[in-house]
Structures are given as C-alpha cells and as structure tokens.
C-alpha positions in Angstrom: -12.2 -21.5 10.5 -13.1 -18.7 7.9 -13.5 -15.4 10.0 -16.8 -13.5 10.0 -17.2 -11.3 7.0 -17.0 -7.7 7.6 -18.5 -4.8 5.7 -16.7 -2.5 3.8 -17.6 0.3 6.3 -16.1 -1.6 9.1 -12.9 -0.5 7.9 -12.3 3.0 9.4 -9.9 4.9 7.0 -7.7 6.3 9.8 -7.4 3.1 11.9 -4.5 2.1 10.2 -3.2 5.6 8.7 -1.4 6.9 11.9 0.4 9.3 9.8 -2.8 11.5 9.6 -2.8 11.8 13.4 0.9 12.7 13.5 0.4 15.5 11.1 -2.4 16.9 12.9 -0.2 16.8 16.2 2.6 18.7 14.2 0.2 21.4 13.0 -1.5 22.0 16.4 2.0 22.3 17.9 3.0 25.0 15.3 -0.1 26.7 15.9 0.3 26.8 19.6 3.9 28.2 19.1 2.8 30.9 16.7 0.0 31.9 19.0 2.5 32.2 21.9 5.0 34.2 19.9 2.4 36.7 18.7 1.0 36.9 22.4 4.2 37.3 23.9 5.3 40.0 21.4 2.4 42.1 22.5 2.1 41.2 26.3 3.5 38.3 28.5 0.7 36.4 29.9 2.2 33.2 31.7 -1.0 32.0 33.7 -3.1 32.1 30.5 -0.4 30.4 28.5 -0.6 27.7 31.0 -4.4 27.5 30.5 -3.9 27.6 26.7 -1.5 24.9 26.8 -3.9 22.7 28.8 -6.9 23.5 26.4 -4.5 22.8 23.2 -3.6 19.5 25.0 -7.2 18.6 25.4 -7.9 19.5 21.8 -5.1 17.2 20.6 -6.5 14.5 22.6 -10.0 14.7 21.0 -8.1 14.8 17.6 -6.2 11.7 18.4 -9.4 9.7 19.4 -11.9 11.6 16.7 -12.7 8.4 15.0 -14.6 7.3 18.0 -17.2 10.1 17.7 -17.8 9.7 13.8 -21.2 8.1 14.2 -22.8 8.6 17.6 -21.2 11.9 19.1 -20.3 13.9 15.9 -22.0 17.0 16.9 -20.8 17.0 20.5 -17.5 16.3 19.3 -17.5 19.5 17.1 -19.2 21.7 19.5 -16.4 21.0 22.2 -13.6 21.4 19.6 -14.9 24.6 18.3 -15.5 26.1 22.0 -11.6 25.3 22.8 -10.5 27.2 19.8 -12.6 30.2 20.6 -11.8 30.1 24.2 -8.1 30.1 23.2 -8.7 32.8 21.0 -10.1 34.9 23.7 -7.3 33.8 26.2 -4.6 34.6 24.0 -6.1 37.7 22.0 -3.1 38.8 20.2 -2.1 35.1 19.1 -6.0 34.5 18.2 -5.2 34.9 14.4 -3.0 31.9 14.8 -5.4 30.0 16.5 -8.5 30.8 14.6 -7.2 30.6 11.1 -4.8 27.5 11.9 -7.3 25.4 13.7 -10.7 26.0 12.1 -10.0 24.7 8.8 -9.0 21.4 10.5 -12.5 21.1 12.0 -14.1 22.1 8.7 -12.0 19.2 7.3 -12.8 16.5 9.6 -16.6 17.5 9.3 -16.2 16.3 5.9 -15.0 13.2 7.0 -17.2 12.8 10.0 -20.6 13.8 8.2 -19.9 12.8 4.7 -22.8 15.1 3.9 -22.6 18.4 1.9 -25.4 20.1 3.7 -24.1 19.3 7.1 -20.7 20.6 6.1 -22.2 23.8 4.9 -24.0 24.1 8.5 -20.5 23.6 10.2 -19.1 26.4 8.0 -21.7 28.9 8.6 -21.9 28.0 12.4 -18.0 28.6 12.5 -18.0 31.7 10.5 -20.3 33.8 12.8 -18.3 33.3 16.1 -15.1 33.7 14.0 -16.1 37.1 13.0 -17.3 38.0 16.5 -13.8 36.9 17.8 -11.9 39.0 15.3 -14.4 41.9 15.9 -13.5 41.7 19.8 -9.9 41.3 19.6 -9.0 43.5 16.7 -12.1 45.7 16.0 -14.7 45.3 13.3 -12.8 47.3 10.8 -10.2 44.4 10.4 -12.8 41.8 9.4 -12.2 42.5 5.5 -8.7 41.4 6.1 -9.2 38.3 8.3 -12.1 36.8 6.5 -10.6 36.5 3.2 -7.5 34.7 4.7 -9.8 32.3 6.5 -11.5 31.4 3.6 -8.5 30.9 1.5 -6.8 28.7 4.2 -10.2 26.9 4.6 -10.3 26.2 0.9 -7.0 24.6 1.0 -8.0 22.5 3.9 -11.1 21.3 2.4 -9.4 20.5 -1.0 -6.7 18.5 0.9 -9.2 17.0 3.1 -11.4 15.9 0.2 -8.5 14.5 -1.6 -7.3 12.9 1.3 -10.6 11.2 2.2 -11.0 9.8 -1.4 -7.5 8.1 -1.2 -8.4 6.9 2.3 -11.6 5.3 1.0 -9.6 3.8 -1.8 -7.3 2.2 1.0 -10.5 1.2 2.9 -11.8 -0.6 -0.3 -8.5 -2.3 -0.9 -8.2 -3.4 2.6 -11.8 -4.8 2.4 -11.2 -6.7 -1.0 -7.9 -8.0 0.4 -9.8 -9.2 3.5 -12.3 -10.9 1.1 -9.6 -12.3 -0.9 -7.9 -13.9 2.0 -11.2 -15.4 3.4 -11.7 -17.0 -0.2 -8.2 -18.3 -0.2 -8.8 -19.8 3.1 -12.1 -21.3 2.0 -10.4 -23.0 -1.3 -7.7 -24.3 0.9 -10.3 -25.9 3.3 -12.3 -27.1 0.4 -8.8 -28.4 -1.2 -8.2 -30.3 1.9 -11.6 -32.0 2.0 -11.3 -32.9 -1.6 -7.6 -34.2 -1.3 -9.0 -36.3 1.7 -11.7 -37.9 -0.4 -9.3 -38.6 -3.1 -6.7 -40.2 -0.7 -9.9 -42.1 0.7 -10.6 -43.4 -2.8 -7.3 -44.6 -3.7 -6.7 -46.3 -0.6 -9.9 -48.3 -0.9 -9.1 -49.0 -4.6 -5.4 -50.1 -3.6 -5.1 -51.4 0.1 -8.8 -52.3 0.8 -9.3 -54.1 -2.7 -5.9 -55.6 -2.4 -6.3 -57.0 1.3 -9.7 -58.2 0.2 -8.3 -60.3 -2.7 -5.8 -61.8 -0.5 -8.1 -62.7 2.1 -10.3 -64.6 -0.8 -7.2 -66.1 -1.8 -6.1 -67.3 1.6 -9.6 -68.8 2.1 -9.1 -70.5 -1.0 -5.6 -72.0 0.2 -7.3 -73.1 3.4 -10.0 -74.9 1.7 -7.4 -76.7 -0.8 -5.1 -77.6 2.3 -8.0 -79.2 4.0 -8.6 -81.4 0.6 -4.9 -82.2 0.4 -4.6 -80.4 -2.7 -1.3 -79.1 -2.3 -0.1 -78.2 -5.5 -3.2 -76.1 -6.1 -2.6 -74.3 -2.7 1.1 -73.7 -3.8 0.0 -71.9 -7.1 -2.6 -69.8 -5.2 0.1 -68.9 -2.7 2.4 -67.8 -5.6 -0.3 -65.8 -6.9 -1.1 -64.2 -3.7 2.8 -63.2 -3.5 2.4 -61.4 -6.7 -0.7 -59.9 -6.0 0.8 -58.5 -2.6 3.5 -57.0 -4.5 1.2 -55.4 -6.9 -0.9 -54.0 -4.0 2.0 -52.6 -2.3 3.1 -50.9 -5.8 -0.5 -49.5 -6.3 -0.3 -48.1 -2.8 2.9 -46.4 -3.4 1.7 -44.9 -6.6 -1.4 -43.6 -5.0 0.7 -42.1 -2.1 3.1 -40.3 -4.5 0.5 -39.5 -7.2 2.3 -41.3 -9.9 -0.5 -42.7 -11.6 -0.8 -39.2 -13.5 1.8 -40.5 -15.9 0.1 -40.9 -19.4 -1.4 -44.4 -19.9 -1.7 -45.4 -23.7 -4.5 -47.6 -25.0 -2.4 -50.6 -24.9 -1.6 -49.9 -21.0 -5.2 -49.4 -20.4 -6.4 -52.5 -22.0 -3.7 -54.6 -20.4 -4.5 -52.9 -17.0 -8.2 -54.0 -17.6 -7.1 -57.4 -18.6 -5.1 -57.6 -15.4 -7.9 -56.9 -13.2 -10.0 -59.4 -14.9 -7.0 -62.0 -14.5 -6.8 -61.3 -10.8 -10.8 -61.7 -10.6 -11.1 -64.9 -12.3 -8.1 -66.3 -10.5 -9.5 -65.6 -7.3 -13.3 -66.5 -7.9 -13.0 -69.0 -11.2 -16.0 -67.2 -12.6 -16.2 -66.9 -16.5 -15.8 -63.4 -17.7 -17.0 -62.3 -21.3 -15.3 -59.1 -22.4 -15.5 -56.6 -25.3 -13.4 -53.5 -25.7 -13.9 -51.4 -28.9 -12.1 -48.3 -30.3 -10.5 -47.0 -26.9 -7.4 -45.1 -28.4 -8.9 -41.5 -27.9 -9.5 -41.7 -24.3 -7.7 -39.0 -22.0 -5.4 -40.3 -19.4 -7.5 -39.4 -16.5 -10.5 -41.0 -17.9 -8.7 -44.3 -18.4 -7.4 -44.1 -14.8 -10.7 -43.5 -13.2 -12.5 -46.0 -15.6 -10.0 -48.7 -14.4 -11.0 -48.0 -10.8 -14.5 -48.4 -11.7 -14.0 -51.8 -13.2 -11.7 -53.0 -10.5 -14.3 -51.7 -7.7 -17.2 -53.4 -9.5 -15.3 -56.7 -9.8 -14.5 -56.7 -6.2 -18.0 -56.1 -5.4 -18.9 -59.1 -7.4 -16.3 -61.2 -5.9 -17.3 -60.3 -2.3 -21.0 -60.3 -2.6 -22.7 -61.2 -5.9 -22.3 -65.1 -5.6 -22.6 -65.0 -9.6 -21.3 -67.6 -12.1 -21.2 -65.1 -15.2 -19.7 -61.8 -15.7 -20.0 -59.6 -19.2 -17.6 -56.3 -19.3 -18.2 -54.3 -22.4 -16.4 -50.8 -23.0 -17.1 -48.8 -26.0 -17.2 -45.2 -27.4 -20.3 -43.8 -29.0 -21.7 -40.5 -29.6 -18.8 -38.4 -27.9 -19.3 -40.5 -24.9 -17.4 -43.7 -23.1 -19.6 -46.3 -22.0 -18.6 -49.2 -19.5 -21.2 -51.8 -18.9 -20.4 -54.4 -16.1 -23.4 -57.2 -15.6 -23.5 -60.4 -13.4 -26.0 -62.9 -12.8 -25.6 -62.9 -9.1 -28.1 -62.4 -5.9 -28.4 -58.9 -6.6 -29.4 -56.1 -3.9 -31.3 -53.0 -3.4 -29.6 -49.9 -4.9 -31.3 -47.8 -2.1 -28.9 -49.2 0.4 -26.0 -47.4 -1.3 -24.1 -45.2 1.3 -26.2 -46.3 4.3 -23.9 -49.2 5.6 -21.1 -48.3 7.8 -18.0 -49.5 6.4 -19.2 -50.2 2.8 -17.7 -47.3 0.7 -16.9 -48.8 -2.5 -20.3 -47.7 -4.5 -19.8 -44.1 -2.8 -16.2 -44.1 -4.5 -17.7 -45.1 -7.7 -20.2 -42.4 -7.8 -17.5 -39.8 -6.6 -15.2 -40.7 -9.5 -17.8 -40.4 -12.0 -19.1 -37.1 -10.8 -15.4 -35.8 -11.3 -15.5 -36.9 -14.9 -19.2 -35.2 -15.0 -20.6 -38.5 -16.2 -23.6 -40.7 -15.2 -23.7 -44.0 -13.6 -26.8 -46.1 -13.3 -27.1 -49.2 -11.1 -29.8 -51.6 -12.0 -30.3 -54.5 -9.5 -33.1 -56.5 -7.6 -33.0 -59.6 -5.4 -32.0 -62.8 -7.2 -31.9 -60.8 -10.7 -28.4 -60.0 -10.7 -26.7 -56.4 -11.2 -26.0 -54.1 -14.2 -23.7 -51.1 -13.6 -23.8 -48.8 -16.7 -21.5 -45.9 -16.8 -21.6 -43.0 -19.4 -18.4 -40.5 -19.4 -18.7 -37.6 -21.8 -15.5 -37.2 -23.7 
C-alpha cells in the first residue's frame, strides 16, 4: 500500500539533524565552564554553583526538545529559557558575561527558526536587550554598558547569520526529504500499476494460448467421438493426429508466453504463415469455409503483428464455439496510415451490450485490452440471427 502523503511542512528540519542539538550541548557546556571559572576567580560559591548547574541542565533539556514548542508553545518556551538565563546571570554575577553573551544569541537564533517572522524576531531582540542591559548594570555598573552592548550585538550578529544560513540549508534538506518521499511513493505506485498490467498481460496470454488451445482440443475430441460412433475410424485417427500436433503447438505457445519469447521479430512471411496456421486450425476443427484477403502487410511493426494475430485467433475461436456459422471472411489491409482487420461470419449473432457481463467469458475483454494497448479502435456489429462483423483499426 502507498503511504499517506505528507506535506513538506511535516518534515521538521531538526528531526533528522541530531548534530544541531549536540552542537548546542557542547556550546552550553562551554558557557557553563566559563561562567564557573569567572565566578570562582572572584569568589567561590558552591551552593549557587549547584543551583546554576541545575538551571543549565533544565536549559539544555528545553533546547533538546525545542522542536516540540515550535507551533503551540513558542512564546512560553522563549520566556522560560530567557528567565533561566537571567536568573543564572544574577546567581553567578562574576560569570554573567559568559552566560548572557554566550546564551542570549542562541535564543535569538532559535526565534528565527521558531517564528519564521522578522517582526517577531525583532520583538524578541528588543525584549532581551532591556533585561540584558539591566543585568549588566546591576552586576558591573551602568558605566560598563558601552563595553558589553557592542560585544552582545557582535556575537548576536554572528549567531543570527549562522542561524539564517543553517535554517536555509536545513529547509533545503527538508524539501529534499519531501521530494524523495514523493518519489518513493510514485515509484511504489508505478510498481503496483506494473504488477496489475502484468497480471492482465499474463491473463491475456494464458487465454490466447492455453484456453484457446484446450477449447480447440475439446472440439476435436467431440468430433472424434462422433466419428467413432459412426465407425469412421480413419477420419477419427486423422483428427487424433491433428490433436497431437495442436497439443504440441499449444504447449509451445504457452511456454513462449511465459518466457515472453514472442517479442522476437516477426517478418511479413512469418505473420502471414501464422495467420494461415490459425485459419487451418479453425477449418480443421469446424469444416467451415474461410475466405481470406491479405494486402500490403510488409510495413507492420512486430508488436502490431503479434497483437493482430491474437485478435484473429480469438475471433476465430469465438466463431467456432458460439456462432454456428457456415461462412467466414477475413480481410487484412493497410489504408491511410492504419491497419484494418475485418472478420465476418454468417452465424447466429449476439447482443454486443453483453460483452464483459458474463462470468468466465473474457475473450472479447482481452480483444478490447489489446486494441487499447495499440491505441486502436474495435467495432463489433452483431444482432441475433444476422451474424457478426468485427472491424479493427490500428494506427501505424
């Protein structure tokens, strides 16, 4: 079964890019170590260091699962992350430059991915700038702002540039994954259609070889039975010999159909000989008179000859089994860029509307399928007691 189609938005750019999260873990660990070093150079604060470690651990966990907050909880996620950063800056006052300058640009970069909206990103930058300035003023004094603010914006610019570049590459990856999924689904659909078409082809070939061959043998066996009842042993023996030959031919055709050996090029002489052979089989089994006319068939492609032969064989088999005819006319000619095949009998006829509605009768369905493969037309004209005319037109 083909899987349900997914939209391109369904492919999260970070779901299959784990190195993004590992880079974040590495960077936060570096910030954690730097903040502790700066703090412990000024004053050792072990109890606050433990709280700082817990906050950084929560900060990392939120980063790890940040993709889950992209749509529904974007603002709460950013508020919690920023709160953790500013609380950590006040817990570790001497290490606050590493915390603020190291972690705030990551939040800005994430906002680009989460919101995908320039106005919202600008709002995030402004909202972060105010508490950043306040934290620096409290920890180092307002006179240090001219020194810390340019540093923040410089690192923020680098982070934003990297984030934009990364998101573009990740979006390209997402599109690639989407189109790859679509291609896989299309290939799977093609495989399913190929299997269906192959099953139809096998059904046609089996019908045109085994089914027709066995039907012909049954008619000959019935004829043998009649001749034996009339003590006409010589005629019965002749039909037995013909039946043995037909059995071998049917077996050969079945093997060729299975091995698809009928793709071998068929010349005009081969095609005419095959048609003559089908007519001979028909007249031997039914004793009906067949009038035939073949005109200018040298330019026919091999696959058209192959399907045309099956069409003729199927029509003759239907006449033998159902028509109760005494006269059959077969004409094959080329005219105005098309191949025409006309098969006419003077039998009992039938209603063409019943084609395909009787269980177990698939011959005419196979005819229509073969003509459709050749992009041709088939017209069946028949009525009760008025015989049947099958006219096939195949474009060359």
